ZAMARGU-4260 file (C-alpha; in steps of 0.2 Angstrom, whole numbers, plus 5000, padded with zeros to 4 digits):
<rodrens>
0) 5393/5353/5523 | 5397/5371/5528 | 5409/5375/5542 | 5411/5393/5548 | 5426/5399/5558
5) 5428/5415/5568 | 5444/5423/5573 | 5445/5436/5586 | 5459/5448/5592 | 5455/5455/5609
10) 5467/5470/5607 | 5453/5482/5606 | 5434/5480/5605 | 5433/5478/5586 | 5451/5476/5581
15) 5454/5463/5568 | 5438/5453/5570 | 5433/5443/5555 | 5422/5429/5551 | 5427/5416/5538
20) 5414/5407/5528 | 5420/5390/5522 | 5409/5379/5512 | 5410/5362/5502 | 5399/5364/5487
25) 5383/5353/5490 | 5379/5338/5479 | 5388/5322/5474 | 5393/5329/5457 | 5403/5343/5466
30) 5411/5331/5479 | 5428/5332/5471 | 5428/5351/5471 | 5440/5360/5483 | 5433/5369/5498
35) 5428/5387/5495 | 5430/5401/5507 | 5427/5420/5509 | 5434/5430/5523 | 5422/5444/5529
40) 5431/5458/5538 | 5421/5469/5550 | 5433/5478/5561 | 5428/5494/5552 | 5410/5492/5558
45) 5402/5497/5575 | 5393/5482/5580 | 5384/5492/5594 | 5374/5501/5581 | 5360/5495/5570
50) 5368/5502/5555 | 5384/5492/5558 | 5375/5476/5560 | 5365/5478/5544 | 5381/5482/5535
55) 5389/5466/5542 | 5374/5455/5538 | 5374/5461/5520 | 5393/5457/5519 | 5389/5439/5526
60) 5375/5437/5514 | 5386/5442/5499 | 5400/5430/5505 | 5388/5416/5507 | 5381/5419/5489
65) 5399/5419/5483 | 5404/5403/5492 | 5388/5394/5487 | 5390/5400/5469 | 5373/5409/5468
70) 5377/5418/5452 | 5380/5402/5443 | 5364/5393/5447 | 5350/5391/5434 | 5334/5393/5444
75) 5325/5382/5432 | 5336/5367/5439 | 5326/5366/5455 | 5337/5353/5463 | 5353/5363/5461
80) 5343/5379/5466 | 5337/5371/5482 | 5355/5365/5486 | 5362/5382/5483 | 5348/5390/5494
85) 5352/5377/5508 | 5370/5381/5507 | 5367/5399/5508 | 5355/5398/5522 | 5367/5387/5532
90) 5382/5398/5529 | 5373/5414/5534 | 5367/5406/5550 | 5384/5399/5555 | 5393/5415/5552
95) 5380/5425/5562 | 5382/5412/5576 | 5400/5415/5577 | 5399/5434/5578 | 5397/5441/5596
100) 5383/5452/5592 | 5365/5450/5599 | 5359/5464/5587 | 5366/5454/5572 | 5357/5438/5578
105) 5341/5447/5580 | 5342/5455/5563 | 5346/5437/5556 | 5330/5431/5564 | 5320/5445/5556
110) 5327/5441/5539 | 5323/5422/5540 | 5309/5417/5528 | 5293/5413/5537 | 5282/5398/5533
</rodrens>
């Protein structure tokens, strides 16, 4: 299960905005592991621009990979690989949902695998 939280400060348009990815590693073997989280800061980005949204999306993807432990997965173990990909996909979708940017949401829809 993956929970995504968003914290916003309304002192200025982009001041201190952050998305926090929180994930419990999937699978019964990992049930006893502590919850992992990565905070993604984006107060330095202009979410009104395409470039700013692309940068944020890349940060979210990197955080999801870290939380879901993409670097430690052996792709020959298809079950574990599928669990990692599902974790990553869900973490990204939930983080994007919690950021108030239609451009980010549109970018996410473009990047979703088709088929």
